C-alpha positions in Angstrom: -24.0 25.3 95.1 -22.2 22.1 96.2 -19.6 21.6 98.9 -16.7 23.9 99.7 -13.7 22.9 101.8 -10.2 23.9 102.7 -7.4 21.5 103.1 -4.4 22.5 105.3 -1.3 20.6 104.3 2.1 20.0 106.0 4.7 19.0 103.4 8.3 17.7 103.6 10.8 20.5 103.9 11.3 22.5 100.7 8.3 20.9 98.8 5.7 23.6 99.5 5.7 25.1 96.0 5.9 21.8 94.3 2.9 20.4 96.3 0.9 23.6 95.6 1.5 23.3 91.9 0.6 19.6 91.8 -2.7 20.4 93.7 -3.7 22.9 91.1 -3.8 20.1 88.5 -6.4 18.1 90.5 -10.0 18.5 89.2 -12.1 20.2 91.9 -9.2 22.2 93.3 -9.9 25.9 92.8 -6.9 27.4 94.6 -3.7 26.1 96.1 -1.2 28.4 97.8 2.0 27.9 99.8 1.7 29.7 103.1 3.9 30.5 106.1 2.9 29.2 109.6 1.9 25.8 111.0 0.8 24.6 107.6 2.7 24.8 104.3 -0.1 24.8 101.7 -3.8 25.8 101.8 -6.0 24.2 99.1 -9.6 25.3 98.3 -11.9 22.7 96.9 -15.4 23.0 95.4 -17.3 19.8 94.7 -20.9 18.9 93.8 -21.3 16.3 96.6 -19.5 15.0 99.7 -18.6 11.9 97.7 -16.9 14.0 95.1 -15.2 16.0 97.8 -13.9 12.7 99.3 -12.5 11.7 96.0 -10.6 15.0 95.6 -9.2 14.7 99.1 -8.1 11.1 98.4 -6.2 12.4 95.3 -4.5 15.1 97.4 -3.4 12.6 100.0 -1.7 10.4 97.4 1.1 13.0 97.1 4.2 11.5 98.8 5.5 14.9 99.8 2.5 15.5 102.1 3.0 14.5 105.7 -0.3 15.6 107.1 -3.6 17.2 106.2 -6.5 18.8 108.0 -9.8 19.3 106.1 -12.2 22.1 106.9 -15.7 21.8 105.3 -17.5 25.1 105.0 -21.0 25.1 106.6 
């Protein structure tokens, strides 16, 4: 089955949709949606291993419009 995680993202003002669209281009990202509330974008990742998950998260964090992330790994 692999590893499933959600990444909660805070972006710079006005970049929510741009960040969500960029996240969808990353291999391993299954869903990325702008949301209202404390976080601006929620990303769903499915990876084969924790190492692969870490690589996807590293790619996500390279986006300069992202201010902060919180990763939730599904048990």
